[in-house]
C-alpha positions as a printed Julia matrix, in Angstrom:
231×3 Matrix{Float64}:
  16.81  -14.48   14.4
  13.1   -14.25   13.51
  13.63  -11.52   11.21
  16.8   -12.65    9.44
  15.99  -16.32    8.74
  12.38  -17.24    9.75
  10.25  -14.04    8.23
  10.63  -14.74    4.91
  10.14  -18.44    4.69
   6.86  -18.17    6.81
   5.56  -15.27    4.65
   6.31  -17.59    1.99
   4.23  -20.6     2.91
   1.42  -18.37    4.44
   0.77  -16.62    0.98
   1.36  -19.56   -1.02
  -1.62  -21.6     1.28
  -3.65  -18.53    1.24
  -3.74  -18.56   -2.55
  -4.68  -21.85   -2.98
  -7.25  -21.27   -0.03
  -8.44  -18.02   -1.82
  -8.13  -18.85   -5.03
 -12.49  -19.78   -5.72
 -12.98  -16.16   -4.08
 -10.27  -14.71   -6.45
 -11.73  -16.02   -9.28
 -14.91  -15.0    -8.39
 -13.59  -11.44   -7.93
 -11.7   -11.32  -11.26
 -14.74  -12.34  -13.11
 -16.97   -9.73  -11.25
 -14.76   -6.91  -11.54
 -14.26   -7.04  -14.85
 -17.46   -6.35  -15.48
 -18.08   -4.02  -12.79
 -14.94   -2.07  -13.87
 -15.56   -2.47  -17.79
 -12.2    -4.42  -18.21
  -8.93   -5.11  -16.55
 -10.14   -6.08  -12.83
  -6.58   -5.54  -11.57
  -4.86   -2.4   -10.29
  -0.88   -2.0   -11.11
   1.54    0.47   -9.47
   4.86    0.94   -9.25
   5.79    1.3    -5.59
   9.44    1.8    -3.68
   9.9    -1.58   -1.94
  13.49   -2.6     0.34
  16.61   -1.23    0.13
  19.0    -3.0    -1.93
  22.94   -3.14   -1.77
  23.51    0.32   -3.53
  21.35    1.59   -0.87
  17.7     2.48   -3.43
  14.6     1.15   -3.23
  13.83   -1.53   -5.3
  11.25   -0.75   -7.29
   7.81   -3.31   -7.64
   4.75   -3.8    -9.52
   1.97   -3.74   -6.61
  -1.19   -5.53   -7.76
  -4.46   -5.46   -6.54
  -8.04   -5.45   -7.32
  -9.61   -2.37   -9.39
 -11.73   -0.16   -7.26
 -12.39    2.83   -9.55
 -13.66    2.62  -13.03
 -11.45    4.34  -16.14
 -13.9     6.93  -16.7
 -12.89    9.87  -18.5
 -14.51   13.17  -19.67
 -14.81   14.5   -23.17
 -11.27   15.73  -23.24
  -9.7    12.43  -22.56
  -8.92   13.03  -18.58
  -9.82   11.04  -15.96
 -13.2    11.7   -13.83
 -12.4    12.48   -9.76
 -11.66    9.81   -7.72
 -15.08   10.37   -6.05
 -17.08    9.44   -9.29
 -14.91    6.77  -10.62
 -14.81    4.82   -7.1
 -18.23    3.03   -8.19
 -20.43    0.8    -5.65
 -18.44   -2.28   -6.12
 -15.22   -0.27   -5.53
 -16.5     0.89   -2.59
 -17.52   -2.7    -1.08
 -13.88   -4.05   -1.88
 -12.23   -0.91    0.07
 -14.44   -1.35    3.01
 -13.85   -5.21    3.61
 -10.1    -4.7     2.22
 -10.94   -7.56   -0.43
  -9.08   -5.19   -3.04
  -5.75   -6.28   -1.18
  -6.03   -9.75   -1.77
  -4.06   -9.94   -4.97
  -0.97   -8.55   -2.84
  -0.93  -12.04   -2.03
   1.16  -12.63   -5.19
   3.85   -9.76   -4.25
   4.62  -11.69   -1.41
   5.07  -14.75   -2.73
   7.21  -13.2    -5.15
   9.4   -11.62   -2.05
   8.3    -7.88   -3.28
   6.12   -7.41    0.1
   6.09   -9.04    3.55
   2.69  -10.22    5.54
   3.87   -7.54    8.24
   6.14   -4.41    7.43
   5.53   -0.87    6.43
   2.82   -0.21    3.61
   4.49    0.66    0.38
   3.76    4.54   -0.32
   3.76    5.77   -4.02
   7.16    6.75   -5.42
   6.61   10.32   -5.66
   5.53    9.66   -2.0
   9.13    8.71   -0.69
  11.34   11.36   -2.81
   9.54   14.2    -0.18
  10.86   11.8     3.01
  13.4    12.83    5.13
  16.5    10.4     5.41
  15.36    9.35    8.77
  11.68    8.75    7.06
  12.72    6.6     4.96
  14.55    4.45    6.78
  11.32    2.31    6.57
  12.59    0.83    3.88
  15.31   -0.87    4.86
  12.67   -3.94    5.73
  10.39   -5.25    2.99
   7.08   -3.71    3.01
   3.89   -4.68    3.98
   0.4    -6.12    3.11
  -0.42   -4.62    7.09
   1.28   -2.96    9.67
   1.82   -1.05   12.96
   0.56    2.16   11.56
  -2.69    0.17    9.71
  -3.54   -1.25   13.47
  -3.35    2.52   14.75
  -5.05    4.31   12.57
  -4.61    3.39    8.77
  -5.82    6.15    6.87
  -6.98    8.54    9.91
  -3.93    9.43   11.17
  -1.25   11.81    9.52
   1.43   10.98    7.12
   3.92   11.5     9.41
   2.45    9.4    12.72
   2.53    6.47    9.82
   6.04    6.7     9.5
   6.65    7.08   13.11
   4.99    4.12   13.71
   6.7     2.4    10.57
   9.81    3.31   12.22
   8.72    2.17   15.7
   7.87   -1.44   14.53
  11.35   -1.59   12.86
  13.14   -0.03   15.84
  11.44   -2.11   18.5
  12.99   -5.3    16.84
  11.03   -7.53   14.45
   9.4   -10.78   16.62
   7.41  -13.04   15.41
   4.63  -12.64   18.51
   4.89   -8.56   17.17
   3.97   -9.67   13.92
   0.84  -12.07   15.12
  -0.32   -9.44   17.22
  -0.51   -6.84   14.16
  -2.43   -9.49   12.33
  -5.17  -10.41   14.75
  -5.5    -6.47   15.38
  -5.5    -6.6    11.76
  -8.19   -9.05   11.05
 -10.22   -7.34   14.06
 -10.14   -3.8    11.7
 -11.1    -5.68    8.6
 -14.16   -7.09   10.41
 -15.15   -3.84   11.43
 -13.95   -2.0     8.37
 -12.52    0.94   10.16
 -10.03    3.46    8.48
 -10.2     1.67    5.49
 -10.44    5.7     3.76
  -9.45    9.08    5.31
 -13.32   10.52    6.65
 -14.81   12.69    3.9
 -12.38   11.48    1.24
 -12.55    9.07   -1.47
  -8.84    8.36   -1.84
  -6.01    9.78    0.67
  -3.98   12.42   -0.61
  -0.51   12.12   -1.78
   2.77   12.8     0.98
   4.19   15.73   -1.32
  -0.05   17.38   -1.88
  -0.62   17.0     1.91
   3.12   18.92    2.56
   2.05   21.62   -0.04
  -0.85   21.71    1.77
   0.25   22.51    5.0
   2.92   25.09    3.94
   6.0    22.54    4.6
   7.36   22.72    1.18
   7.24   25.29   -1.81
   5.96   25.02   -5.21
   9.39   25.15   -6.64
  10.57   21.84   -3.83
   7.12   20.62   -4.85
   8.17   20.67   -8.51
  11.52   19.13   -7.93
  10.6    16.43   -5.89
   7.87   15.25   -8.59
  10.59   15.34  -11.16
  13.07   13.01   -9.26
   9.86   10.49   -9.08
   9.41   10.44  -12.34
  13.31    9.56  -12.93
  12.82    6.85  -10.61
   9.85    5.2   -12.12
  12.01    5.06  -15.13
  14.73    3.17  -13.77
């Protein structure tokens, strides 16, 4: 009953209230971000959402505060993540303030407050059919994987937690527990990035590193992801 009839209205109401209450902070971060990033303070990226009636994921535009500059080398290529991630960006990530604009995605219905975190389109094409079941529900701002290691667990573990959240039946009290645990994680600034990295590795790249896919399969999947992004 909760998942089918009450979860979405509750998401809408809470995200609307949060946007209103946090509007001064959002405005301040927008202004500071525009200065720190020397331009657009927002980062947008296409992500796979909940599957539609046709069985395919709905692609939506996720919005966050930008944490990396657009600095490029002399040939016009973006500099490495660890160079483009400035002090302000590190602060946003460590406090999870970069996630605040996603309240707008929740309001629009792209996201839920609690659900599997939306990965990249180029990540989902490497998933098995079983792993891709995580898209049977609306993705979330936070989820079971985020309170059980977030970026310091393996890709497989993340998706196992996502499926556990779905298969264990989505409940109001289960979501409340995850939200409270998320608040604790944010206050402790834990698991925001994988230890020793500036940004986490894509799923396909990780599979290549682990020798679980060959170069030919990798290239085929990357081409498939590009086609999805054209839809």
